[in-house]
C-alpha positions as CSV (number, residue, x, y, z in Angstrom):
1,M,-31.5,-20.9,59.8
2,S,-31.9,-20.6,56.0
3,Q,-32.0,-23.7,53.8
4,P,-28.9,-24.5,51.8
5,K,-29.2,-23.7,48.1
6,P,-29.3,-26.6,45.6
7,R,-25.9,-27.1,44.1
8,R,-26.7,-29.1,40.9
9,K,-28.3,-27.3,38.1
10,S,-31.0,-30.0,37.8
11,D,-31.8,-29.5,41.4
12,R,-32.0,-25.7,40.9
13,I,-34.4,-26.2,37.9
14,A,-36.5,-28.5,40.0
15,Q,-36.6,-26.0,42.8
16,W,-37.7,-23.3,40.3
17,Q,-40.4,-25.5,38.9
18,H,-41.6,-26.2,42.4
19,T,-42.1,-22.5,43.0
20,L,-44.2,-22.4,39.8
21,A,-46.3,-25.5,40.6
22,P,-45.9,-26.9,44.2
23,D,-47.1,-30.3,43.0
24,G,-44.4,-30.3,40.3
25,L,-46.9,-30.4,37.4
26,L,-46.9,-27.3,35.3
27,P,-50.1,-26.5,33.5
28,P,-50.2,-28.0,30.0
29,D,-50.3,-24.6,28.3
30,W,-47.0,-23.5,30.0
31,S,-43.6,-23.9,28.4
32,T,-40.2,-23.3,30.0
33,C,-36.9,-22.2,28.6
34,V,-33.5,-22.5,30.4
35,C,-30.5,-20.5,29.1
36,G,-27.6,-21.0,31.5
37,D,-28.9,-19.6,34.8
38,L,-31.7,-17.7,33.2
39,A,-35.0,-19.5,33.3
40,I,-38.2,-18.3,31.7
41,A,-41.8,-19.7,31.7
42,F,-44.4,-18.8,29.1
43,E,-48.2,-19.4,29.1
44,Q,-49.8,-20.0,25.7
45,A,-53.5,-19.1,26.3
46,D,-56.3,-18.9,23.9
47,A,-55.8,-15.3,22.9
48,G,-52.2,-14.6,23.5
49,I,-48.8,-15.6,25.0
50,S,-47.7,-14.3,28.4
51,I,-44.4,-14.5,30.3
52,R,-45.0,-16.1,33.8
53,S,-41.5,-16.3,35.3
54,L,-38.1,-14.7,34.8
55,Y,-35.8,-16.6,37.3
56,D,-32.2,-16.6,38.3
57,L,-31.4,-20.2,39.0
58,R,-28.1,-19.6,40.8
59,L,-29.5,-17.1,43.2
60,Q,-32.9,-18.7,43.3
61,R,-34.5,-15.4,42.6
62,E,-37.8,-14.7,40.9
63,M,-37.5,-11.3,39.2
64,L,-40.8,-11.0,37.3
65,A,-43.5,-8.9,38.8
66,A,-46.7,-10.6,40.1
67,T,-48.5,-8.9,37.2
68,P,-46.2,-9.2,34.2
69,A,-46.0,-6.7,31.4
70,P,-46.8,-8.1,27.9
71,L,-43.9,-9.1,25.7
72,F,-44.9,-6.4,23.3
73,V,-47.6,-3.8,22.5
74,I,-48.2,-2.7,18.9
75,T,-50.3,0.4,18.2
76,L,-51.9,0.7,14.7
77,F,-53.9,3.5,13.2
78,N,-56.9,3.0,10.9
79,G,-57.4,6.6,9.9
80,D,-59.7,7.3,12.8
81,D,-58.4,5.6,15.9
82,D,-55.3,4.2,17.6
83,L,-55.7,0.4,17.9
84,P,-53.4,-1.2,20.4
85,I,-52.9,-5.0,20.6
86,S,-50.6,-6.7,23.0
87,A,-48.9,-10.1,23.1
88,D,-51.1,-11.5,25.9
89,A,-54.6,-10.8,24.4
90,G,-56.6,-10.2,21.3
91,W,-55.3,-13.0,19.0
92,G,-57.1,-15.8,17.2
93,Q,-54.0,-18.0,16.8
94,T,-50.7,-18.3,18.6
95,E,-47.7,-20.7,18.3
96,L,-44.7,-21.5,20.5
97,R,-41.9,-23.6,19.2
98,K,-38.8,-24.6,21.0
99,A,-35.7,-25.9,19.2
100,A,-32.0,-26.4,20.1
101,G,-30.6,-23.0,20.8
102,G,-33.7,-21.0,20.5
103,I,-37.4,-20.4,20.8
104,T,-40.0,-18.9,18.3
105,L,-43.3,-17.3,19.2
106,K,-46.0,-16.3,16.6
107,W,-49.2,-14.3,16.9
108,S,-51.8,-14.1,14.0
109,E,-55.4,-13.5,13.2
110,P,-56.3,-10.6,15.4
111,L,-59.8,-10.8,16.9
112,D,-60.3,-7.1,16.1
113,E,-61.1,-7.3,12.4
114,R,-60.0,-3.7,12.0
115,L,-56.4,-4.8,12.4
116,G,-56.5,-6.9,9.2
117,R,-53.9,-9.6,8.6
118,L,-51.4,-8.6,11.3
119,N,-48.7,-11.3,12.1
120,V,-46.0,-11.0,14.7
121,W,-42.9,-13.2,15.2
122,L,-40.5,-13.2,18.1
123,H,-37.4,-15.4,17.9
124,A,-34.9,-15.8,20.7
125,T,-31.5,-17.3,20.3
126,M,-29.9,-18.6,23.5
127,D,-26.4,-18.0,24.8
128,A,-26.1,-20.3,27.8
129,Q,-22.6,-19.2,28.6
130,H,-23.7,-15.6,29.2
131,H,-27.2,-16.4,30.5
132,M,-28.5,-14.4,27.6
133,L,-31.5,-14.3,25.2
134,N,-31.3,-12.2,22.1
135,W,-34.7,-11.5,20.6
136,T,-35.6,-10.4,17.1
137,M,-39.1,-9.1,16.2
138,T,-40.9,-8.9,12.9
139,A,-44.5,-7.7,12.2
140,T,-46.1,-8.0,8.8
141,N,-49.2,-5.9,8.0
142,S,-49.8,-6.6,4.3
143,L,-53.1,-5.7,2.6
144,S,-54.2,-3.9,5.8
145,P,-56.0,-0.6,6.0
146,C,-54.0,0.2,9.2
147,S,-50.5,1.6,9.6
148,V,-48.2,0.4,12.4
149,R,-47.4,3.5,14.4
150,R,-45.5,2.4,17.5
151,V,-44.1,-0.8,19.1
152,I,-43.3,-1.3,22.7
153,F,-40.6,-4.0,22.7
154,P,-38.7,-5.2,24.7
155,Q,-40.2,-4.6,28.1
156,A,-40.1,-6.4,31.5
157,A,-42.0,-5.7,34.7
158,L,-39.8,-6.6,37.7
159,R,-40.6,-7.2,41.3
160,K,-38.5,-5.9,44.2
161,F,-36.3,-9.0,44.1
162,D,-33.8,-7.8,46.8
163,G,-33.9,-5.1,49.5
164,R,-30.8,-3.5,48.0
165,A,-32.0,-3.5,44.4
166,V,-31.4,-0.4,42.2
167,V,-32.2,0.6,38.7
168,F,-29.6,1.9,36.2
169,I,-30.8,4.4,33.6
170,P,-28.6,5.9,30.8
171,S,-29.2,9.5,31.7
172,G,-26.1,11.7,31.1
173,P,-23.2,9.4,32.1
174,G,-25.6,7.0,33.8
175,E,-27.6,7.3,37.0
176,L,-28.7,4.9,39.8
177,K,-32.2,5.0,41.2
178,R,-32.3,3.6,44.7
179,N,-35.7,2.9,46.4
180,A,-37.0,2.5,42.9
181,W,-39.7,0.0,43.8
182,D,-40.9,2.0,46.8
183,E,-41.2,5.5,45.4
184,S,-43.3,7.0,42.6
185,W,-41.0,8.0,39.8
186,K,-40.6,7.8,36.1
187,Y,-37.8,7.9,33.6
188,D,-39.2,8.6,30.1
189,Q,-36.7,10.0,27.6
190,P,-36.2,9.9,23.8
191,Y,-33.0,8.0,23.0
192,G,-30.3,10.0,21.2
193,Q,-30.3,13.1,23.4
194,A,-28.8,14.4,26.6
195,W,-30.9,12.4,29.1
196,C,-30.8,9.1,27.2
197,S,-27.3,8.6,25.8
198,M,-27.2,4.8,25.4
199,Q,-29.6,1.9,24.7
200,F,-29.5,-0.2,27.9
201,M,-31.0,-0.3,31.3
202,A,-30.5,-2.6,34.2
203,A,-31.9,-3.6,37.6
204,Y,-29.6,-5.3,40.1
205,A,-29.0,-5.8,43.8
206,E,-26.0,-4.1,45.3
207,G,-23.7,-6.0,47.6
208,A,-22.3,-9.5,47.9
209,E,-25.2,-11.2,46.1
210,A,-25.0,-8.7,43.3
211,G,-26.9,-9.5,40.2
212,G,-30.1,-8.8,38.3
213,L,-31.3,-8.2,34.8
214,Y,-29.7,-6.3,31.9
215,L,-32.2,-5.2,29.2
216,G,-30.7,-3.7,26.1
217,A,-31.8,-2.6,22.6
218,H,-28.8,-3.8,20.6
219,D,-29.6,-1.7,17.6
220,P,-26.5,-1.0,15.5
221,F,-28.1,2.0,13.7
222,G,-29.4,3.7,16.9
223,S,-32.9,4.0,15.5
224,A,-35.4,6.5,17.1
225,K,-36.9,5.1,20.3
226,E,-37.9,6.1,23.9
227,L,-36.6,4.4,27.0
228,R,-38.8,4.2,30.1
229,A,-38.5,3.0,33.6
230,L,-41.9,3.2,35.4
231,S,-42.5,2.5,39.1
232,D,-45.6,1.3,40.9
233,P,-45.0,1.6,44.6
234,E,-48.3,0.0,45.5
235,T,-47.2,-3.3,43.9
236,H,-43.5,-2.7,44.3
237,T,-43.0,-3.1,40.6
238,V,-40.6,-1.4,38.1
239,T,-41.2,-1.8,34.4
240,L,-38.4,-1.2,31.9
241,Q,-39.6,-0.7,28.3
242,Y,-38.6,0.6,24.9
243,D,-41.2,2.4,22.8
244,I,-40.3,2.6,19.1
245,P,-41.9,4.7,16.4
246,A,-42.4,2.7,13.2
247,P,-40.8,3.7,9.9
248,E,-43.3,4.8,7.2
249,L,-45.8,5.2,10.0
250,L,-48.3,7.1,7.7
251,R,-48.5,4.3,5.1
252,P,-51.3,1.7,5.5
253,G,-49.9,-1.8,5.3
254,N,-46.4,-1.0,6.6
255,G,-44.8,-3.6,8.7
256,F,-42.2,-3.4,11.5
257,R,-38.8,-5.1,12.0
258,F,-36.8,-4.5,15.2
259,S,-33.5,-3.0,14.2
260,G,-30.9,-5.4,15.6
261,E,-31.7,-7.5,18.7
262,A,-33.3,-7.1,22.1
263,C,-31.1,-8.5,24.8
264,W,-32.2,-10.1,28.1
265,Q,-29.3,-11.1,30.1
266,L,-28.7,-12.0,33.7
267,L,-26.4,-9.4,35.2
268,R,-23.6,-10.7,37.4
269,G,-22.4,-7.5,39.0
270,D,-23.4,-3.9,38.9
271,W,-23.6,-0.9,36.6
272,F,-20.0,-1.3,35.5
273,D,-20.6,-4.9,34.5
274,A,-23.8,-3.9,32.6
275,A,-21.7,-1.3,30.8
276,Q,-19.2,-4.0,29.8
277,I,-22.0,-6.1,28.2
278,Y,-23.0,-3.1,26.2
279,R,-19.4,-2.2,25.3
280,R,-18.6,-5.6,24.0
281,W,-21.7,-5.5,21.7
282,C,-21.0,-2.0,20.5
283,A,-17.4,-2.8,19.7
284,Q,-18.5,-5.5,17.3
285,N,-21.7,-4.0,15.9
286,A,-22.4,-0.3,16.5
287,R,-22.2,1.8,13.3
288,W,-20.9,4.7,15.4
289,W,-18.0,2.8,17.0
290,P,-14.8,4.6,15.8
291,V,-11.4,3.3,14.8
292,R,-9.2,3.3,17.8
293,P,-7.0,4.9,18.8
294,R,-8.5,8.2,17.6
295,E,-5.7,9.3,15.5
296,D,-8.1,11.5,13.5
297,T,-8.4,13.7,16.6
298,P,-5.5,16.3,16.6
299,M,-2.9,15.7,19.3
300,W,-3.3,19.2,20.7
301,M,-7.0,18.4,21.3
302,R,-6.1,15.2,23.1
303,E,-3.8,17.1,25.4
304,V,-6.0,20.1,26.4
305,G,-5.7,20.5,30.1
306,A,-8.5,23.0,30.9
307,W,-11.5,24.7,29.1
308,L,-12.7,28.2,29.4
309,Q,-16.2,29.3,28.3
310,I,-16.3,33.0,27.3
311,N,-18.7,35.4,25.7
312,Y,-16.5,37.3,23.2
313,E,-16.4,41.1,23.4
314,P,-14.0,43.2,21.4
315,G,-11.2,44.6,23.5
316,E,-11.9,42.3,26.4
317,N,-11.1,38.7,27.4
318,V,-7.5,38.4,26.2
319,Q,-5.5,39.3,29.3
320,A,-7.9,37.3,31.5
321,I,-7.3,34.2,29.3
322,R,-3.5,34.7,29.4
323,R,-3.5,35.1,33.2
324,F,-5.6,31.8,33.5
325,R,-3.2,30.0,31.1
326,E,-0.1,31.1,33.1
327,Y,-1.7,30.1,36.4
328,M,-2.7,26.6,35.2
329,G,0.5,25.9,33.2
330,V,-1.3,23.6,30.7
331,T,-2.8,23.7,27.2
332,V,-6.0,25.8,27.4
333,A,-8.9,25.9,25.0
334,V,-11.6,28.6,24.8
335,H,-15.2,27.8,23.9
336,W,-16.4,31.1,22.4
337,Y,-20.0,32.2,22.6
338,N,-21.5,35.3,21.1
339,W,-18.7,35.9,18.7
340,H,-21.3,36.8,16.1
341,Q,-23.2,40.1,15.8
342,I,-26.6,38.5,15.9
343,P,-28.1,37.8,19.3
344,F,-27.8,34.3,20.9
345,D,-30.6,31.9,19.7
346,N,-31.8,34.5,17.3
347,D,-31.5,35.0,13.5
348,Y,-29.8,31.6,13.0
349,P,-28.0,30.6,10.9
350,H,-26.8,34.0,9.7
351,Y,-23.7,34.2,12.0
352,F,-21.6,36.4,9.8
353,P,-20.2,39.0,9.9
354,E,-18.4,38.2,13.2
355,K,-17.7,40.9,15.8
356,T,-14.8,43.2,15.3
357,G,-11.4,41.7,16.1
358,F,-12.4,38.1,16.6
359,A,-9.9,36.6,14.1
360,D,-7.2,38.8,15.6
361,V,-7.8,37.5,19.1
362,I,-7.7,33.9,17.9
363,R,-4.3,34.6,16.2
364,E,-3.0,36.3,19.4
365,L,-4.1,33.4,21.6
366,H,-2.3,31.0,19.3
367,Q,1.0,32.6,20.4
368,W,0.3,31.6,24.0
369,G,-0.8,28.0,23.1
370,V,-4.5,28.7,23.6
371,A,-6.9,27.1,21.1
372,S,-10.2,28.6,20.0
373,M,-13.6,26.9,19.4
374,P,-16.5,29.1,18.4
375,Y,-20.2,28.1,18.8
376,I,-22.7,27.5,16.1
377,N,-26.0,25.6,16.2
378,G,-26.4,22.4,14.1
379,R,-30.2,22.1,14.2
380,L,-32.1,25.3,14.1
381,W,-33.2,28.1,11.6
382,D,-35.0,31.1,13.0
383,T,-38.4,31.5,11.4
384,R,-38.0,35.3,11.5
385,D,-34.3,35.3,10.6
386,R,-33.6,39.1,10.2
387,G,-34.8,40.7,13.4
388,A,-38.6,40.4,13.2
389,E,-38.5,39.8,9.4
390,D,-38.9,36.5,7.6
391,F,-35.8,36.9,5.5
392,E,-34.9,33.5,4.1
393,F,-36.8,31.0,6.2
394,T,-40.0,30.7,4.1
395,R,-38.3,31.3,0.8
396,L,-35.3,29.0,1.3
397,A,-35.4,27.0,4.5
398,L,-39.0,25.9,4.9
399,P,-38.8,23.0,2.4
400,A,-35.8,21.6,4.3
401,A,-37.4,21.9,7.8
402,T,-38.8,18.9,9.6
403,K,-42.6,18.6,9.3
404,D,-45.3,17.1,11.5
405,M,-48.3,15.2,10.3
406,D,-50.1,18.5,9.6
407,G,-47.3,19.6,7.3
408,K,-46.1,22.3,9.7
409,P,-42.5,22.6,10.7
410,F,-41.4,21.4,14.1
411,V,-40.4,24.5,16.1
412,E,-38.7,25.1,19.4
413,R,-38.3,28.1,21.7
414,Y,-35.5,28.8,24.2
415,G,-36.5,32.0,25.9
416,S,-34.8,34.4,23.5
417,I,-36.9,37.3,22.2
418,E,-37.2,39.4,19.1
419,A,-36.7,43.1,19.1
420,D,-40.5,43.6,19.3
421,G,-40.6,41.4,22.5
422,S,-42.1,38.3,20.9
423,P,-40.5,34.9,21.4
424,V,-37.9,33.7,18.9
425,T,-39.3,30.6,17.2
426,L,-36.7,28.3,15.7
427,A,-37.5,25.5,13.2
428,V,-35.8,22.2,13.5
429,M,-34.0,21.5,10.2
430,C,-33.9,18.0,8.6
431,P,-30.3,16.7,8.6
432,T,-30.9,14.6,5.5
433,T,-31.5,17.6,3.2
434,E,-28.8,19.0,1.0
435,L,-29.7,22.6,2.0
436,W,-29.0,22.0,5.7
437,Q,-26.0,19.8,5.2
438,E,-24.4,22.4,2.9
439,R,-25.3,25.3,5.2
440,V,-23.7,23.8,8.3
441,R,-20.7,22.8,6.2
442,E,-20.2,26.3,4.8
443,I,-20.4,28.0,8.2
444,T,-18.0,25.5,9.8
445,L,-15.4,25.8,7.1
446,R,-15.6,29.6,7.0
447,L,-14.9,29.7,10.7
448,I,-11.9,27.5,10.3
449,N,-10.4,28.7,7.0
450,A,-11.2,32.4,7.1
451,I,-11.4,33.2,10.9
452,G,-8.7,30.7,12.0
453,A,-10.6,28.7,14.5
454,D,-9.0,25.5,15.7
455,G,-12.3,23.7,15.8
456,V,-16.0,24.4,15.8
457,Y,-18.7,23.4,18.3
458,I,-21.9,22.4,16.5
459,D,-24.5,22.7,19.1
460,Q,-27.4,20.2,19.9
461,V,-26.5,17.3,17.6
462,A,-25.9,14.9,20.5
463,A,-28.2,16.8,22.9
464,A,-31.6,17.1,21.3
465,K,-34.0,14.2,20.4
466,P,-34.5,13.0,16.8
467,V,-37.6,14.6,15.3
468,L,-40.1,12.4,13.6
469,C,-40.2,14.2,10.3
470,V,-42.9,13.1,7.8
471,D,-42.0,15.3,4.8
472,P,-42.0,12.9,1.8
473,S,-40.0,15.4,-0.3
474,H,-36.9,14.7,1.9
475,G,-36.6,11.1,0.7
476,H,-36.2,9.4,4.1
477,P,-38.5,6.9,5.8
478,L,-41.4,8.9,7.3
479,G,-41.4,9.0,11.1
480,G,-39.2,6.3,12.8
481,G,-36.1,4.5,11.7
482,H,-32.4,5.5,11.7
483,W,-32.4,8.1,9.0
484,W,-31.9,11.0,11.5
485,N,-28.5,9.6,12.6
486,E,-27.6,8.8,9.0
487,G,-28.3,12.4,7.9
488,Y,-26.0,13.8,10.6
489,W,-23.4,11.1,9.8
490,D,-23.3,12.3,6.2
491,M,-23.3,15.9,7.2
492,I,-20.4,15.7,9.6
493,D,-18.4,13.2,7.5
494,R,-18.5,15.8,4.6
495,I,-17.2,18.5,6.9
496,R,-14.5,16.3,8.3
497,Q,-13.3,15.4,4.8
498,A,-12.8,19.1,4.1
499,L,-11.1,20.1,7.4
500,P,-7.5,21.2,7.2
501,P,-5.0,19.2,9.3
502,G,-5.1,19.8,13.0
503,R,-8.7,20.9,13.3
504,M,-11.5,19.3,15.3
505,L,-15.3,19.2,15.7
506,T,-17.3,18.9,18.9
507,T,-21.0,19.0,19.9
508,E,-23.3,19.2,22.9
509,C,-23.9,16.4,25.4
510,N,-23.2,12.7,24.8
511,A,-25.7,10.8,22.7
512,E,-23.6,7.9,21.6
513,G,-24.7,7.8,17.9
514,F,-22.3,10.5,16.8
515,I,-19.1,9.4,18.5
516,R,-17.4,8.5,15.2
517,Q,-18.1,11.9,13.7
518,F,-16.9,14.2,16.6
519,D,-13.7,14.6,18.5
520,G,-15.3,15.8,21.7
521,Y,-18.6,16.0,23.6
522,L,-19.5,18.9,25.9
523,T,-20.8,17.0,29.0
524,W,-21.9,20.2,30.8
525,H,-25.1,18.5,31.9
526,W,-23.5,15.8,34.0
527,Q,-24.9,17.5,37.1
528,H,-27.0,15.1,39.1
529,D,-26.9,13.0,42.3
530,T,-26.2,9.2,42.0
531,M,-24.3,9.6,38.7
532,V,-22.0,6.8,37.7
533,P,-19.5,6.9,34.7
534,A,-21.2,4.2,32.7
535,F,-20.8,6.2,29.5
536,Q,-17.1,6.4,30.1
537,A,-17.0,2.7,30.9
538,V,-18.3,2.0,27.4
539,Y,-16.7,4.8,25.5
540,G,-13.7,6.0,27.5
541,G,-10.7,6.5,25.1
542,L,-13.0,6.7,22.1
543,I,-14.2,10.3,22.4
544,L,-13.0,13.2,24.5
545,T,-15.4,14.6,27.0
546,F,-15.1,18.1,28.5
547,G,-16.9,20.8,30.4
548,R,-19.2,21.1,33.4
549,S,-21.3,24.0,34.4
550,Y,-19.3,25.4,37.3
551,S,-22.1,26.8,39.4
552,G,-22.4,26.3,43.1
553,D,-20.2,27.1,46.1
554,A,-16.5,26.1,46.5
555,L,-17.3,22.6,47.6
556,A,-19.6,22.0,44.7
557,Q,-17.0,23.2,42.3
558,R,-14.3,21.0,43.8
559,M,-16.7,18.0,43.6
560,K,-17.3,18.7,39.9
561,A,-13.6,19.0,39.1
562,A,-12.8,15.9,41.0
563,Q,-15.5,14.0,39.3
564,Q,-14.2,15.2,35.9
565,Y,-10.8,14.0,36.9
566,I,-11.8,10.5,37.8
567,F,-14.3,10.3,34.9
568,G,-11.4,11.1,32.5
569,E,-12.9,14.4,31.3
570,Q,-11.0,17.4,30.2
571,I,-11.5,19.7,33.2
572,G,-13.3,23.0,33.1
573,W,-15.7,25.2,31.2
574,F,-14.6,27.9,33.6
575,A,-14.7,31.7,33.5
576,P,-11.1,32.9,33.7
577,A,-11.9,34.7,37.1
578,V,-12.2,31.3,38.8
579,I,-8.5,31.6,39.7
580,D,-9.4,34.5,42.0
581,Q,-11.4,32.1,44.3
582,P,-8.6,30.7,46.6
583,D,-10.8,28.0,48.0
584,V,-11.4,26.7,44.5
585,A,-8.4,27.7,42.4
586,V,-5.7,25.8,44.2
587,F,-7.6,22.5,44.1
588,L,-8.4,23.1,40.4
589,R,-4.8,23.6,39.6
590,R,-3.9,20.4,41.3
591,V,-6.3,18.1,39.5
592,I,-5.8,19.9,36.2
593,R,-2.0,19.5,36.3
594,L,-2.2,16.0,37.6
595,R,-4.7,14.9,34.9
596,N,-2.6,16.7,32.2
597,G,0.4,14.4,32.9
598,L,-1.9,11.4,32.4
599,S,-3.8,12.6,29.4
600,R,-2.9,9.7,27.2
601,Y,-5.0,7.4,29.3
602,F,-8.1,9.3,28.4
603,S,-7.5,9.4,24.6
604,A,-5.9,6.0,24.1
605,G,-7.0,3.9,27.1
606,E,-10.2,2.6,28.6
607,M,-12.0,3.0,31.9
608,L,-11.6,0.2,34.5
609,R,-13.8,-0.5,37.5
610,P,-13.3,2.3,40.1
611,P,-11.3,1.2,43.1
612,K,-13.2,0.7,46.4
613,F,-12.1,1.2,49.9
614,E,-13.0,-1.0,52.8
615,G,-15.9,0.3,54.9
616,Q,-17.8,3.5,54.6
617,L,-16.0,6.7,53.7
618,P,-17.2,10.1,54.9
619,Q,-19.5,11.8,52.5
620,V,-19.9,15.4,51.4
621,T,-23.0,17.2,50.1
622,A,-23.3,20.5,48.2
623,D,-25.9,22.3,46.1
624,W,-24.6,22.2,42.5
625,K,-27.2,24.8,41.5
626,W,-28.3,23.1,38.3
627,Y,-31.5,24.9,37.2
628,G,-32.3,25.7,40.8
629,E,-31.4,23.7,43.8
630,C,-29.6,20.4,43.0
631,R,-28.1,18.7,46.0
632,V,-25.4,16.1,45.2
633,T,-23.8,13.7,47.7
634,T,-20.5,11.9,47.0
635,D,-17.8,10.2,48.9
636,A,-15.2,12.7,50.2
637,V,-12.6,10.8,48.2
638,L,-13.6,10.1,44.6
639,T,-11.9,7.2,42.8
640,G,-11.3,6.1,39.2
641,A,-9.1,3.8,37.2
642,W,-7.9,3.7,33.6
643,V,-5.7,1.3,31.6
644,I,-3.7,1.3,28.3
645,R,-3.6,-2.4,27.7
646,G,-1.1,-2.4,24.9
647,E,1.3,-0.4,27.0
648,H,0.9,-2.6,30.1
649,R,0.1,0.3,32.4
650,M,-2.9,1.4,34.5
651,V,-3.6,4.3,36.8
652,M,-5.8,4.7,39.8
653,L,-7.0,8.2,40.5
654,F,-8.0,9.7,43.9
655,A,-9.3,13.1,44.9
656,N,-10.3,14.3,48.4
657,V,-12.7,17.2,47.9
658,S,-13.4,17.7,51.6
659,D,-11.8,20.0,54.1
660,A,-10.7,17.1,56.3
661,E,-8.0,14.5,56.1
662,V,-9.4,11.1,55.1
663,R,-7.8,7.8,56.1
664,A,-8.9,4.6,54.2
665,L,-7.9,1.0,53.6
666,L,-7.5,0.0,49.9
667,H,-7.6,-3.6,48.8
668,F,-6.1,-4.0,45.3
669,D,-6.7,-7.2,43.3
670,R,-5.7,-7.1,39.6
671,R,-8.6,-9.5,38.8
672,D,-11.1,-6.8,39.8
673,H,-9.7,-4.7,36.9
674,D,-9.4,-7.5,34.3
675,I,-5.6,-7.1,34.0
676,D,-2.9,-9.7,34.2
677,F,0.5,-9.4,35.9
678,D,2.4,-11.1,38.7
679,N,4.4,-8.1,39.8
680,A,4.2,-4.4,38.9
681,Q,6.0,-1.1,39.5
682,L,3.9,1.3,41.5
683,T,4.7,5.0,41.1
684,V,2.7,7.6,43.1
685,H,2.2,11.0,41.3
686,F,1.5,14.1,43.2
687,P,0.5,17.5,41.8
688,D,3.4,19.9,41.7
689,E,5.6,17.6,43.6
690,V,8.3,15.0,42.8
691,D,6.9,11.5,42.3
692,A,7.4,9.0,45.1
693,P,10.2,6.4,44.4
694,A,8.8,3.4,42.5
695,E,8.2,0.2,44.4
696,T,7.4,-3.3,43.4
697,V,3.9,-4.7,44.3
698,G,2.2,-8.0,43.7
699,A,-1.0,-8.8,41.9
700,R,-2.8,-8.3,45.3
701,F,-1.9,-5.9,48.0
702,H,-3.5,-3.9,50.8
703,R,-2.6,-0.4,51.9
704,T,-3.9,2.2,54.3
705,V,-3.8,5.6,52.7
706,T,-4.1,9.1,54.1
707,F,-5.5,11.7,51.8
708,A,-4.8,15.3,52.7
709,P,-7.7,17.8,52.4
710,Q,-8.5,19.3,49.0
711,T,-5.8,17.4,47.1
712,A,-5.5,14.7,44.5
713,V,-3.1,11.8,43.8
714,A,-2.5,9.1,41.1
715,W,-1.1,5.6,41.5
716,E,0.4,4.3,38.3
717,L,1.2,0.6,37.8
718,T,3.4,-0.6,35.0
719,W,4.3,-4.2,34.2
């Protein structure tokens, strides 16, 4: 029989200290810090300061690994070598001071004389109500022959503190890594691109004793950084860390200041609760947080029911689009590729002239209520930009291209080839330069004003990582910092200011830093197992998301459409011929039409915690065929919930993707969704059927529900 847990906080603290020192006497060089239920112990040794405990007092849970990671690692460069120094070793002097509401740590006098007069300060303010420490970091490096190149901060090495522990990573919409402590795996992604969309990670235990640690970089500018989660199955350890390139990283004597704060917070809950921590911070601080509701996004865009993705060919496409539009019976938008005469991923940015008849097709589609959005690229200039000829690149574009430390342009290749069979080599342009800002603006406005497009898709802006340009002629800090975001903010803001009424802009993937600039994100890459809609839990209602890659068999396509439905995405990125697949088309029509009637939730509301059924639902698995085999498993019935608080209404979404009837027991409690009412009117919406008569329900109710195969339903509550 397990021992009862201490009830008083003083008893819990005493119990924690007993785990650190069974005789109750901590070593004299140890210091402790208690912030709500978060307890931390530090050791101030001769040459550094180390963390020795990271403890949850309420759950009596030690989370720190047996071999902790240092609080920070700084790498300097002296012209010949990289010189790393960490918080736990290599210092001649350290200080640790505690005061009411905070703790300050200082490192100085590096033992390696090559490091010069490096000084580092960490200061943590305590928020006991939320069990939270918010850290700032400053490093000074004056009169030093070295330059600060990179800083790893914050980081935490965690033990397997519970058998049900999982790791949340911000890949795509968010993903969960189960068995994280027992398998060899690595998440290592630059922030600001498709596979690292937000600045927080978490490790927590699933189940009744849910809880763990939230680790966030609360950086209001979204500076360049890399997020990592690294496992060591031999020691059952997972390390979460942030690796940050320093601004002015080529200049000896540069310092470093963490942009914003690093947050360590006890997590009471799961991925959704972690997303709410981040959402609250973003709403108050993030420079990319838009004004809500998004009245700058045209109403037609907010009400798009389905998306098509089509390669334009003169004389083709039109009747297939019209047939799709008539079958679905909702507003349709077309994402046009290859509308230009140049090949795809070749001869950028010389898109004009367009193919014959493109403007005429756009005008014809307007008569049927179909909107058009052509593709352009927002990052790349072909280094041989007229066939195999260097037409304008060296003469015009090279000065505005990003440069590496050797002065050469950063280049990328995507498999396209020149007419002579050689690979197309595309230079990454610097978004801070007037040349590139003006070129993207000119192309965008020509498509809208001369061709008649309803919007323009500017590829890669929220999909590709920031490039650490070190060209001093561009005027931005060299290497790290937040100048990359600011360059694109300036570019897109200038375009938006010139847009005629009723036009919109979108981009690829969902890096959070550009939400204020764009109306929509193409989330085609949300294609993995164990995905959770954490991005939507933070940003639902602030930017429209649309588009999945509809590869895979019929079940895979139904799973994707259902997930789009409950995630609040605009459904599709289909080829028009999808309506000729009877085992897909009927289900698509159901979820598209049902979502269409609820579209305001996804442009003016916010996501709530998804409803859960009692017990284990049957599951389905399909190969989503994402760059090869990609097996994805979900519940047979997918669920979601959204609210418009100012209008006192919420909706719960359900979709059964399987071929079998599913019967499940739903427990509803308004407190699970952070809404307040005593009684509400419940209306059940069916696709293509008359709504069920409204009924009155209380703040808590239970209901056994039967979901027919391959169908969807929505429960709307108003109060």
